[in-house]
Gaussian input, Z-matrix of N, CA and C with variables (Angstrom, degrees):
# hf/3-21g

backbone

0 1
 N
 C     1     B1
 C     2     B2     1     A1
 N     3     B3     2     A2     1     D1
 C     4     B4     3     A3     2     D2
 C     5     B5     4     A4     3     D3
 N     6     B6     5     A5     4     D4
 C     7     B7     6     A6     5     D5
 C     8     B8     7     A7     6     D6
 N     9     B9     8     A8     7     D7
 C    10    B10     9     A9     8     D8
 C    11    B11    10    A10     9     D9
 N    12    B12    11    A11    10    D10
 C    13    B13    12    A12    11    D11
 C    14    B14    13    A13    12    D12
 N    15    B15    14    A14    13    D13
 C    16    B16    15    A15    14    D14
 C    17    B17    16    A16    15    D15
 N    18    B18    17    A17    16    D16
 C    19    B19    18    A18    17    D17
 C    20    B20    19    A19    18    D18
 N    21    B21    20    A20    19    D19
 C    22    B22    21    A21    20    D20
 C    23    B23    22    A22    21    D21
 N    24    B24    23    A23    22    D22
 C    25    B25    24    A24    23    D23
 C    26    B26    25    A25    24    D24
 N    27    B27    26    A26    25    D25
 C    28    B28    27    A27    26    D26
 C    29    B29    28    A28    27    D27
 N    30    B30    29    A29    28    D28
 C    31    B31    30    A30    29    D29
 C    32    B32    31    A31    30    D30
 N    33    B33    32    A32    31    D31
 C    34    B34    33    A33    32    D32
 C    35    B35    34    A34    33    D33
 N    36    B36    35    A35    34    D34
 C    37    B37    36    A36    35    D35
 C    38    B38    37    A37    36    D36
 N    39    B39    38    A38    37    D37
 C    40    B40    39    A39    38    D38
 C    41    B41    40    A40    39    D39
 N    42    B42    41    A41    40    D40
 C    43    B43    42    A42    41    D41
 C    44    B44    43    A43    42    D42
 N    45    B45    44    A44    43    D43
 C    46    B46    45    A45    44    D44
 C    47    B47    46    A46    45    D45
 N    48    B48    47    A47    46    D46
 C    49    B49    48    A48    47    D47
 C    50    B50    49    A49    48    D48
 N    51    B51    50    A50    49    D49
 C    52    B52    51    A51    50    D50
 C    53    B53    52    A52    51    D51
 N    54    B54    53    A53    52    D52
 C    55    B55    54    A54    53    D53
 C    56    B56    55    A55    54    D54
 N    57    B57    56    A56    55    D55
 C    58    B58    57    A57    56    D56
 C    59    B59    58    A58    57    D57
 N    60    B60    59    A59    58    D58
 C    61    B61    60    A60    59    D59
 C    62    B62    61    A61    60    D60
 N    63    B63    62    A62    61    D61
 C    64    B64    63    A63    62    D62
 C    65    B65    64    A64    63    D63
 N    66    B66    65    A65    64    D64
 C    67    B67    66    A66    65    D65
 C    68    B68    67    A67    66    D66
 N    69    B69    68    A68    67    D67
 C    70    B70    69    A69    68    D68
 C    71    B71    70    A70    69    D69
 N    72    B72    71    A71    70    D70
 C    73    B73    72    A72    71    D71
 C    74    B74    73    A73    72    D72
 N    75    B75    74    A74    73    D73
 C    76    B76    75    A75    74    D74
 C    77    B77    76    A76    75    D75
 N    78    B78    77    A77    76    D76
 C    79    B79    78    A78    77    D77
 C    80    B80    79    A79    78    D78
 N    81    B81    80    A80    79    D79
 C    82    B82    81    A81    80    D80
 C    83    B83    82    A82    81    D81
 N    84    B84    83    A83    82    D82
 C    85    B85    84    A84    83    D83
 C    86    B86    85    A85    84    D84
 N    87    B87    86    A86    85    D85
 C    88    B88    87    A87    86    D86
 C    89    B89    88    A88    87    D87
 N    90    B90    89    A89    88    D88
 C    91    B91    90    A90    89    D89
 C    92    B92    91    A91    90    D90
 N    93    B93    92    A92    91    D91
 C    94    B94    93    A93    92    D92
 C    95    B95    94    A94    93    D93
 N    96    B96    95    A95    94    D94
 C    97    B97    96    A96    95    D95
 C    98    B98    97    A97    96    D96
 N    99    B99    98    A98    97    D97
 C   100   B100    99    A99    98    D98
 C   101   B101   100   A100    99    D99
 N   102   B102   101   A101   100   D100
 C   103   B103   102   A102   101   D101
 C   104   B104   103   A103   102   D102
 N   105   B105   104   A104   103   D103
 C   106   B106   105   A105   104   D104
 C   107   B107   106   A106   105   D105
 N   108   B108   107   A107   106   D106
 C   109   B109   108   A108   107   D107
 C   110   B110   109   A109   108   D108
 N   111   B111   110   A110   109   D109
 C   112   B112   111   A111   110   D110
 C   113   B113   112   A112   111   D111
 N   114   B114   113   A113   112   D112
 C   115   B115   114   A114   113   D113
 C   116   B116   115   A115   114   D114
 N   117   B117   116   A116   115   D115
 C   118   B118   117   A117   116   D116
 C   119   B119   118   A118   117   D117
 N   120   B120   119   A119   118   D118
 C   121   B121   120   A120   119   D119
 C   122   B122   121   A121   120   D120
 N   123   B123   122   A122   121   D121
 C   124   B124   123   A123   122   D122
 C   125   B125   124   A124   123   D123
 N   126   B126   125   A125   124   D124
 C   127   B127   126   A126   125   D125
 C   128   B128   127   A127   126   D126
 N   129   B129   128   A128   127   D127
 C   130   B130   129   A129   128   D128
 C   131   B131   130   A130   129   D129
 N   132   B132   131   A131   130   D130
 C   133   B133   132   A132   131   D131
 C   134   B134   133   A133   132   D132
 N   135   B135   134   A134   133   D133
 C   136   B136   135   A135   134   D134
 C   137   B137   136   A136   135   D135
 N   138   B138   137   A137   136   D136
 C   139   B139   138   A138   137   D137
 C   140   B140   139   A139   138   D138
 N   141   B141   140   A140   139   D139
 C   142   B142   141   A141   140   D140
 C   143   B143   142   A142   141   D141
 N   144   B144   143   A143   142   D142
 C   145   B145   144   A144   143   D143
 C   146   B146   145   A145   144   D144
 N   147   B147   146   A146   145   D145
 C   148   B148   147   A147   146   D146
 C   149   B149   148   A148   147   D147
 N   150   B150   149   A149   148   D148
 C   151   B151   150   A150   149   D149
 C   152   B152   151   A151   150   D150
 N   153   B153   152   A152   151   D151
 C   154   B154   153   A153   152   D152
 C   155   B155   154   A154   153   D153
 N   156   B156   155   A155   154   D154
 C   157   B157   156   A156   155   D155
 C   158   B158   157   A157   156   D156
 N   159   B159   158   A158   157   D157
 C   160   B160   159   A159   158   D158
 C   161   B161   160   A160   159   D159
 N   162   B162   161   A161   160   D160
 C   163   B163   162   A162   161   D161
 C   164   B164   163   A163   162   D162
 N   165   B165   164   A164   163   D163
 C   166   B166   165   A165   164   D164
 C   167   B167   166   A166   165   D165
 N   168   B168   167   A167   166   D166
 C   169   B169   168   A168   167   D167
 C   170   B170   169   A169   168   D168
 N   171   B171   170   A170   169   D169
 C   172   B172   171   A171   170   D170
 C   173   B173   172   A172   171   D171
 N   174   B174   173   A173   172   D172
 C   175   B175   174   A174   173   D173
 C   176   B176   175   A175   174   D174
 N   177   B177   176   A176   175   D175
 C   178   B178   177   A177   176   D176
 C   179   B179   178   A178   177   D177
 N   180   B180   179   A179   178   D178
 C   181   B181   180   A180   179   D179
 C   182   B182   181   A181   180   D180
 N   183   B183   182   A182   181   D181
 C   184   B184   183   A183   182   D182
 C   185   B185   184   A184   183   D183
 N   186   B186   185   A185   184   D184
 C   187   B187   186   A186   185   D185
 C   188   B188   187   A187   186   D186
 N   189   B189   188   A188   187   D187
 C   190   B190   189   A189   188   D188
 C   191   B191   190   A190   189   D189
 N   192   B192   191   A191   190   D190
 C   193   B193   192   A192   191   D191
 C   194   B194   193   A193   192   D192
 N   195   B195   194   A194   193   D193
 C   196   B196   195   A195   194   D194
 C   197   B197   196   A196   195   D195
 N   198   B198   197   A197   196   D196
 C   199   B199   198   A198   197   D197
 C   200   B200   199   A199   198   D198
 N   201   B201   200   A200   199   D199
 C   202   B202   201   A201   200   D200
 C   203   B203   202   A202   201   D201
 N   204   B204   203   A203   202   D202
 C   205   B205   204   A204   203   D203
 C   206   B206   205   A205   204   D204
 N   207   B207   206   A206   205   D205
 C   208   B208   207   A207   206   D206
 C   209   B209   208   A208   207   D207
 N   210   B210   209   A209   208   D208
 C   211   B211   210   A210   209   D209
 C   212   B212   211   A211   210   D210
 N   213   B213   212   A212   211   D211
 C   214   B214   213   A213   212   D212
 C   215   B215   214   A214   213   D213
 N   216   B216   215   A215   214   D214
 C   217   B217   216   A216   215   D215
 C   218   B218   217   A217   216   D216
 N   219   B219   218   A218   217   D217
 C   220   B220   219   A219   218   D218
 C   221   B221   220   A220   219   D219
 N   222   B222   221   A221   220   D220
 C   223   B223   222   A222   221   D221
 C   224   B224   223   A223   222   D222
 N   225   B225   224   A224   223   D223
 C   226   B226   225   A225   224   D224
 C   227   B227   226   A226   225   D225
 N   228   B228   227   A227   226   D226
 C   229   B229   228   A228   227   D227
 C   230   B230   229   A229   228   D228
 N   231   B231   230   A230   229   D229
 C   232   B232   231   A231   230   D230
 C   233   B233   232   A232   231   D231
 N   234   B234   233   A233   232   D232
 C   235   B235   234   A234   233   D233
 C   236   B236   235   A235   234   D234
 N   237   B237   236   A236   235   D235
 C   238   B238   237   A237   236   D236
 C   239   B239   238   A238   237   D237
 N   240   B240   239   A239   238   D238
 C   241   B241   240   A240   239   D239
 C   242   B242   241   A241   240   D240
 N   243   B243   242   A242   241   D241
 C   244   B244   243   A243   242   D242
 C   245   B245   244   A244   243   D243
 N   246   B246   245   A245   244   D244
 C   247   B247   246   A246   245   D245
 C   248   B248   247   A247   246   D246
 N   249   B249   248   A248   247   D247
 C   250   B250   249   A249   248   D248
 C   251   B251   250   A250   249   D249
 N   252   B252   251   A251   250   D250
 C   253   B253   252   A252   251   D251
 C   254   B254   253   A253   252   D252
 N   255   B255   254   A254   253   D253
 C   256   B256   255   A255   254   D254
 C   257   B257   256   A256   255   D255
 N   258   B258   257   A257   256   D256
 C   259   B259   258   A258   257   D257
 C   260   B260   259   A259   258   D258
 N   261   B261   260   A260   259   D259
 C   262   B262   261   A261   260   D260
 C   263   B263   262   A262   261   D261
 N   264   B264   263   A263   262   D262
 C   265   B265   264   A264   263   D263
 C   266   B266   265   A265   264   D264
 N   267   B267   266   A266   265   D265
 C   268   B268   267   A267   266   D266
 C   269   B269   268   A268   267   D267

   B1=1.4440
   B2=1.5363
   B3=1.2968
   B4=1.4448
   B5=1.5210
   B6=1.3289
   B7=1.4437
   B8=1.5062
   B9=1.3175
   B10=1.4478
   B11=1.5172
   B12=1.3228
   B13=1.4673
   B14=1.5169
   B15=1.3158
   B16=1.4540
   B17=1.5313
   B18=1.3326
   B19=1.4647
   B20=1.5176
   B21=1.3157
   B22=1.4751
   B23=1.5007
   B24=1.3190
   B25=1.4594
   B26=1.5065
   B27=1.2964
   B28=1.4600
   B29=1.5103
   B30=1.3160
   B31=1.4844
   B32=1.5266
   B33=1.3082
   B34=1.4602
   B35=1.5131
   B36=1.3004
   B37=1.4470
   B38=1.5212
   B39=1.3057
   B40=1.4581
   B41=1.5143
   B42=1.3106
   B43=1.4633
   B44=1.5245
   B45=1.3084
   B46=1.4571
   B47=1.5173
   B48=1.2997
   B49=1.4445
   B50=1.5383
   B51=1.3294
   B52=1.4353
   B53=1.5057
   B54=1.3283
   B55=1.4595
   B56=1.5310
   B57=1.3277
   B58=1.4548
   B59=1.5336
   B60=1.3250
   B61=1.4611
   B62=1.5409
   B63=1.3172
   B64=1.4593
   B65=1.5346
   B66=1.3247
   B67=1.4545
   B68=1.5220
   B69=1.3240
   B70=1.4623
   B71=1.5264
   B72=1.3334
   B73=1.4677
   B74=1.5257
   B75=1.3325
   B76=1.4692
   B77=1.5316
   B78=1.3203
   B79=1.4511
   B80=1.5388
   B81=1.3475
   B82=1.4617
   B83=1.5141
   B84=1.3197
   B85=1.4618
   B86=1.5396
   B87=1.3354
   B88=1.4750
   B89=1.5069
   B90=1.3188
   B91=1.4696
   B92=1.5041
   B93=1.3100
   B94=1.4841
   B95=1.5237
   B96=1.3313
   B97=1.4859
   B98=1.5244
   B99=1.3068
   B100=1.4709
   B101=1.5430
   B102=1.3185
   B103=1.4677
   B104=1.5496
   B105=1.3113
   B106=1.4672
   B107=1.5368
   B108=1.3338
   B109=1.4599
   B110=1.5372
   B111=1.3239
   B112=1.4870
   B113=1.5110
   B114=1.3392
   B115=1.4597
   B116=1.5166
   B117=1.3532
   B118=1.4712
   B119=1.5334
   B120=1.3501
   B121=1.4583
   B122=1.5208
   B123=1.3325
   B124=1.4722
   B125=1.5314
   B126=1.3277
   B127=1.4587
   B128=1.5266
   B129=1.3391
   B130=1.4692
   B131=1.5374
   B132=1.3230
   B133=1.4607
   B134=1.4998
   B135=1.3409
   B136=1.4660
   B137=1.5345
   B138=1.3438
   B139=1.4723
   B140=1.5260
   B141=1.3299
   B142=1.4563
   B143=1.5267
   B144=1.3043
   B145=1.4621
   B146=1.5008
   B147=1.3342
   B148=1.4759
   B149=1.5143
   B150=1.3004
   B151=1.4628
   B152=1.5241
   B153=1.3118
   B154=1.4598
   B155=1.5439
   B156=1.3180
   B157=1.4597
   B158=1.5184
   B159=1.3472
   B160=1.4586
   B161=1.5074
   B162=1.3394
   B163=1.4563
   B164=1.5160
   B165=1.3307
   B166=1.4670
   B167=1.5402
   B168=1.3270
   B169=1.4470
   B170=1.5368
   B171=1.3302
   B172=1.4628
   B173=1.5237
   B174=1.3331
   B175=1.4602
   B176=1.5331
   B177=1.3376
   B178=1.4607
   B179=1.5053
   B180=1.2850
   B181=1.4650
   B182=1.5257
   B183=1.3423
   B184=1.4694
   B185=1.5422
   B186=1.3215
   B187=1.4594
   B188=1.5152
   B189=1.3093
   B190=1.4717
   B191=1.5332
   B192=1.3279
   B193=1.4738
   B194=1.5296
   B195=1.3061
   B196=1.4801
   B197=1.5314
   B198=1.3358
   B199=1.4467
   B200=1.5461
   B201=1.3301
   B202=1.4645
   B203=1.5206
   B204=1.3422
   B205=1.4645
   B206=1.5213
   B207=1.3016
   B208=1.4729
   B209=1.5188
   B210=1.3257
   B211=1.4633
   B212=1.5327
   B213=1.3267
   B214=1.4551
   B215=1.5390
   B216=1.3251
   B217=1.4519
   B218=1.5342
   B219=1.3085
   B220=1.4671
   B221=1.5300
   B222=1.3187
   B223=1.4731
   B224=1.5310
   B225=1.3257
   B226=1.4675
   B227=1.5472
   B228=1.3097
   B229=1.4685
   B230=1.5258
   B231=1.3191
   B232=1.4703
   B233=1.5256
   B234=1.3202
   B235=1.4630
   B236=1.5408
   B237=1.3480
   B238=1.4603
   B239=1.5344
   B240=1.3282
   B241=1.4710
   B242=1.5238
   B243=1.3285
   B244=1.4618
   B245=1.5208
   B246=1.3327
   B247=1.4737
   B248=1.5163
   B249=1.3149
   B250=1.4537
   B251=1.5333
   B252=1.3189
   B253=1.4614
   B254=1.4851
   B255=1.3370
   B256=1.4608
   B257=1.5289
   B258=1.3313
   B259=1.4752
   B260=1.5219
   B261=1.3371
   B262=1.4458
   B263=1.5267
   B264=1.3127
   B265=1.4516
   B266=1.5230
   B267=1.3126
   B268=1.4816
   B269=1.5241
   A1=108.87
   A2=117.22
   A3=122.80
   A4=112.15
   A5=117.26
   A6=121.46
   A7=109.32
   A8=116.65
   A9=121.31
   A10=109.07
   A11=115.23
   A12=121.33
   A13=109.31
   A14=114.83
   A15=118.65
   A16=108.58
   A17=117.93
   A18=118.95
   A19=112.29
   A20=113.93
   A21=121.25
   A22=109.54
   A23=117.70
   A24=118.69
   A25=111.66
   A26=111.42
   A27=120.21
   A28=108.88
   A29=115.49
   A30=120.67
   A31=109.64
   A32=112.53
   A33=119.39
   A34=106.85
   A35=115.91
   A36=119.54
   A37=111.29
   A38=117.65
   A39=121.28
   A40=108.21
   A41=115.57
   A42=118.86
   A43=109.10
   A44=115.63
   A45=121.47
   A46=112.16
   A47=114.91
   A48=121.70
   A49=111.76
   A50=115.53
   A51=121.70
   A52=107.41
   A53=117.30
   A54=121.46
   A55=108.57
   A56=115.09
   A57=121.69
   A58=108.07
   A59=115.13
   A60=120.46
   A61=108.47
   A62=117.11
   A63=122.36
   A64=108.25
   A65=116.37
   A66=120.60
   A67=107.20
   A68=115.11
   A69=120.35
   A70=112.25
   A71=118.26
   A72=120.09
   A73=111.94
   A74=116.91
   A75=121.16
   A76=112.43
   A77=116.73
   A78=121.89
   A79=110.77
   A80=115.86
   A81=122.29
   A82=111.78
   A83=117.43
   A84=123.66
   A85=112.91
   A86=114.98
   A87=119.17
   A88=111.30
   A89=117.70
   A90=121.92
   A91=115.43
   A92=119.26
   A93=120.61
   A94=110.59
   A95=114.99
   A96=118.57
   A97=111.88
   A98=116.49
   A99=120.73
   A100=109.90
   A101=115.95
   A102=120.60
   A103=111.52
   A104=116.64
   A105=120.73
   A106=111.68
   A107=116.37
   A108=121.08
   A109=110.83
   A110=117.35
   A111=119.55
   A112=113.19
   A113=118.27
   A114=120.50
   A115=111.60
   A116=116.72
   A117=121.42
   A118=110.87
   A119=116.33
   A120=121.60
   A121=110.66
   A122=115.83
   A123=122.16
   A124=107.27
   A125=116.45
   A126=120.59
   A127=109.53
   A128=116.29
   A129=119.39
   A130=109.34
   A131=117.04
   A132=121.67
   A133=113.28
   A134=117.71
   A135=122.16
   A136=111.93
   A137=117.18
   A138=122.40
   A139=113.46
   A140=115.93
   A141=121.97
   A142=106.92
   A143=117.20
   A144=120.62
   A145=111.06
   A146=115.15
   A147=123.28
   A148=107.66
   A149=114.49
   A150=121.31
   A151=109.39
   A152=115.23
   A153=119.87
   A154=108.14
   A155=114.65
   A156=121.93
   A157=106.20
   A158=114.05
   A159=119.44
   A160=109.29
   A161=116.88
   A162=121.41
   A163=114.64
   A164=115.67
   A165=121.86
   A166=110.73
   A167=115.50
   A168=122.17
   A169=107.30
   A170=115.80
   A171=121.58
   A172=108.65
   A173=117.20
   A174=120.51
   A175=109.68
   A176=115.46
   A177=120.58
   A178=112.07
   A179=116.70
   A180=125.64
   A181=111.86
   A182=113.83
   A183=122.96
   A184=105.73
   A185=116.36
   A186=121.00
   A187=109.85
   A188=115.77
   A189=122.69
   A190=107.66
   A191=117.27
   A192=119.70
   A193=111.35
   A194=114.00
   A195=121.33
   A196=112.55
   A197=117.79
   A198=119.78
   A199=111.94
   A200=118.55
   A201=122.78
   A202=113.25
   A203=115.97
   A204=120.61
   A205=111.89
   A206=117.69
   A207=119.53
   A208=112.02
   A209=117.78
   A210=120.82
   A211=110.67
   A212=116.91
   A213=121.52
   A214=111.13
   A215=116.44
   A216=122.25
   A217=110.09
   A218=117.99
   A219=122.59
   A220=109.15
   A221=117.02
   A222=121.16
   A223=110.67
   A224=116.90
   A225=121.02
   A226=110.41
   A227=116.75
   A228=120.44
   A229=112.49
   A230=116.29
   A231=120.45
   A232=114.12
   A233=117.63
   A234=121.83
   A235=110.09
   A236=117.40
   A237=119.28
   A238=113.19
   A239=117.65
   A240=121.32
   A241=112.31
   A242=117.34
   A243=121.58
   A244=110.86
   A245=115.59
   A246=121.85
   A247=112.56
   A248=119.04
   A249=122.56
   A250=109.16
   A251=116.32
   A252=121.61
   A253=109.39
   A254=116.95
   A255=123.39
   A256=107.77
   A257=114.91
   A258=119.84
   A259=106.96
   A260=117.43
   A261=120.19
   A262=112.73
   A263=116.11
   A264=119.40
   A265=111.16
   A266=114.57
   A267=119.28
   A268=110.87
   D1=133.22
   D2=-179.32
   D3=-72.84
   D4=134.94
   D5=177.73
   D6=-71.75
   D7=145.44
   D8=177.35
   D9=-71.41
   D10=137.33
   D11=177.71
   D12=-100.00
   D13=145.41
   D14=174.31
   D15=-75.08
   D16=138.48
   D17=-178.68
   D18=-65.11
   D19=157.59
   D20=178.72
   D21=-86.02
   D22=82.96
   D23=176.92
   D24=-162.39
   D25=156.96
   D26=174.68
   D27=-136.46
   D28=26.88
   D29=-174.64
   D30=-68.28
   D31=147.62
   D32=173.36
   D33=-125.88
   D34=174.06
   D35=-177.78
   D36=-89.15
   D37=42.55
   D38=174.82
   D39=-67.67
   D40=167.35
   D41=176.68
   D42=-73.73
   D43=156.54
   D44=-179.26
   D45=100.09
   D46=-179.49
   D47=-176.75
   D48=-88.13
   D49=142.38
   D50=173.52
   D51=-95.88
   D52=138.99
   D53=177.68
   D54=-87.50
   D55=132.50
   D56=-179.51
   D57=-120.33
   D58=139.74
   D59=179.02
   D60=-140.89
   D61=146.27
   D62=177.53
   D63=-116.97
   D64=126.28
   D65=173.61
   D66=-86.76
   D67=99.13
   D68=-174.84
   D69=-68.58
   D70=-16.54
   D71=174.62
   D72=-76.31
   D73=-25.47
   D74=176.76
   D75=-90.26
   D76=-25.68
   D77=-172.92
   D78=-56.48
   D79=133.05
   D80=177.09
   D81=-103.26
   D82=4.00
   D83=179.94
   D84=57.20
   D85=35.36
   D86=176.94
   D87=-66.79
   D88=-31.33
   D89=173.82
   D90=86.53
   D91=5.36
   D92=178.86
   D93=-58.62
   D94=-41.53
   D95=-178.99
   D96=-66.42
   D97=-37.79
   D98=-179.64
   D99=-65.43
   D100=-39.24
   D101=178.65
   D102=-73.80
   D103=-34.44
   D104=-177.80
   D105=-77.06
   D106=-40.14
   D107=-174.09
   D108=-140.31
   D109=69.83
   D110=-177.30
   D111=-65.42
   D112=-17.79
   D113=177.07
   D114=-76.86
   D115=-13.18
   D116=-179.49
   D117=-109.39
   D118=-42.69
   D119=-172.04
   D120=-114.59
   D121=151.75
   D122=176.88
   D123=-155.13
   D124=161.70
   D125=172.37
   D126=-85.73
   D127=135.94
   D128=176.49
   D129=-83.03
   D130=-172.72
   D131=-178.08
   D132=-63.12
   D133=-23.17
   D134=178.85
   D135=-96.69
   D136=12.90
   D137=-178.27
   D138=60.72
   D139=31.82
   D140=171.69
   D141=-105.98
   D142=143.23
   D143=-179.57
   D144=-66.66
   D145=137.47
   D146=177.70
   D147=-137.18
   D148=169.70
   D149=179.94
   D150=-102.89
   D151=142.95
   D152=176.19
   D153=-80.81
   D154=133.71
   D155=173.21
   D156=-139.54
   D157=90.88
   D158=-171.72
   D159=65.63
   D160=-128.52
   D161=177.77
   D162=-88.98
   D163=1.36
   D164=-176.91
   D165=-104.11
   D166=160.11
   D167=172.63
   D168=-115.56
   D169=141.11
   D170=-177.34
   D171=-147.91
   D172=163.22
   D173=174.31
   D174=-85.21
   D175=-10.79
   D176=175.52
   D177=102.84
   D178=-172.46
   D179=4.88
   D180=-76.30
   D181=152.30
   D182=178.91
   D183=-129.96
   D184=138.93
   D185=174.87
   D186=-81.38
   D187=125.51
   D188=178.74
   D189=-104.92
   D190=127.33
   D191=-178.66
   D192=-60.32
   D193=154.62
   D194=-178.53
   D195=-53.33
   D196=-36.22
   D197=-176.96
   D198=-72.84
   D199=-9.07
   D200=176.51
   D201=-107.92
   D202=3.44
   D203=-178.37
   D204=-56.00
   D205=-48.94
   D206=-175.69
   D207=-61.14
   D208=-35.07
   D209=177.12
   D210=-67.17
   D211=-45.04
   D212=179.07
   D213=-63.45
   D214=-40.92
   D215=179.09
   D216=-64.27
   D217=-44.57
   D218=179.30
   D219=-62.87
   D220=-42.46
   D221=179.35
   D222=-62.19
   D223=-41.03
   D224=178.23
   D225=-63.57
   D226=-43.37
   D227=178.78
   D228=-65.99
   D229=-34.04
   D230=-178.58
   D231=-79.70
   D232=-16.21
   D233=-175.27
   D234=-67.21
   D235=116.70
   D236=-178.32
   D237=-69.28
   D238=-19.53
   D239=-179.07
   D240=-99.22
   D241=-1.50
   D242=-175.20
   D243=51.64
   D244=43.78
   D245=-176.12
   D246=-90.80
   D247=-3.81
   D248=-176.18
   D249=-106.26
   D250=124.62
   D251=178.95
   D252=-112.05
   D253=131.07
   D254=174.88
   D255=-111.53
   D256=134.54
   D257=176.65
   D258=-123.05
   D259=126.32
   D260=-178.66
   D261=-65.64
   D262=160.15
   D263=177.90
   D264=-61.75
   D265=149.34
   D266=-177.91
   D267=-78.00

């Protein structure tokens, strides 16, 4: 059984947007993030997790509004590959 990895982030609940990025080379397509925060994450055409940016999908980074921080943080903690990076606002 694979050990759980700590997510790649040091985000805090400061005001402003948190930057979110997905390392698609690490992504295992488990989908926890898509189920936790479908307004932030989605599967791309290759079934790899990507970030929503308007009508487009990208690996990021994407700014996530403060009101969605908890969802992004939960998704990062749930990611078995630790493929989601959160960067706090500058």
